[in-house]
Phi, psi and omega in degrees: 000324183298332180296332179299329185256003180284137177246019181301133179085003180251156179241134181241147171243126181236119175273159182067030189273004184281337183198174172057223186296319181297319178296315180298320179293317179301316180294321180294317179295322178294318179297331178278358174112356182282149165277131190241129172266110182271122183241141178206171179289334178240133183297326180302314181296315179296321181296321179298317178295318179299319179295319179298319179296316181292327177297329179273006177096005179267181177242132183210157177228163180232133175225157181230145174197140171281111186293347176278351180249102187293338174294320177292323178297316179298316179297318179299319178297318178296318179295321179295315181292335177293339178279345183132181183294144176255118184268334186226129175241127175242111178271090184248337182300136181193173179216169178218148176219131185249128174191150175302145183304323183294336181250005189295121182291131181299327178299319179291321177302310183294320178298315181296319179295322178296316183290309189278330187243306185299318181294323179295319178293316183296316178295320177298320180294312184289313180281328177297326179300320179287323177297320180298325179295326181271344181076024177197153178161158181233129174238126180238118177261147177261112178267216186189165168298335177278011164279347183248334184229181188265336182070185181229124178059029175227054186298320182290316179299314179299315179298319181294323182281329169297319181294324180298320178292323177294319178298318179303314181290321181296317179292323177298319180299323182276325193249347182301321180293344180263006175100004179264152174241120179240116182221176179222156172245130176252097178291147173281217180273106183251152176282096178221175177300323183295334182255011184302318181298322179291321179297326183278341180275106187299322180293309180295320181301313181292323179295321178294311180299324182295336182266348183269112180305328179288349175063029176202158171288152175284150173255149182311324182295341180292348178270352188304309184297318180296319181294315180295319178303309184287341179271344188259175179290349177297339182250026186297342178246024176250122183210139179070020185261145174248109184268112179280127175239088198223011181065014180098006182310313184288341180279345186280000000 
């Protein structure tokens, strides 16, 4: 059974790998045996994660790209492929901006869409093309609880995460028959930089906790099992699926 979840001999690229959910996923894939290309907007952050993986006996590389700059994203994909084939792509890099919809700056809307959505599509397109040639590959997109609901003062983030789930299904429809698996993970309320404001807001924090049957915020490490499952051969007949890892939030 353990062979089903082994990633030995495979290479993964993880965006947003400098901290939070992306870092935890990169470390989990490495522990399962994958060589991991850690990507972040700053090379220092990606390098720190790569060093931690290597300290634990894994193999890792570091690349940097501003996900709002699609030319940099394209270059990063080329640099990754120069290291060898990429078997697993995890689109985790993202950003958030909070403002009432009536005042939401269009510049922030466009920047967020480039980071959260456009970069995920471009990387899927570029790395997916190589996966299609081999007839195998895994793409994991990071969705959100706001893929299901509207949220408050985060219209661009909500729109981008609804779009990520749609993109996941659309790519699965096109590529599943060619041997690729495209799925998404929808994290619940996790302790990350993106949710820091909510954690500090006592009213919102208590309201969130009251709705989570597990009675706690998620920790980045709670995504490890879901990520390894979707990256491994254990999920070979799973496609176009959005896996909620939410402590029961959606069940309430």
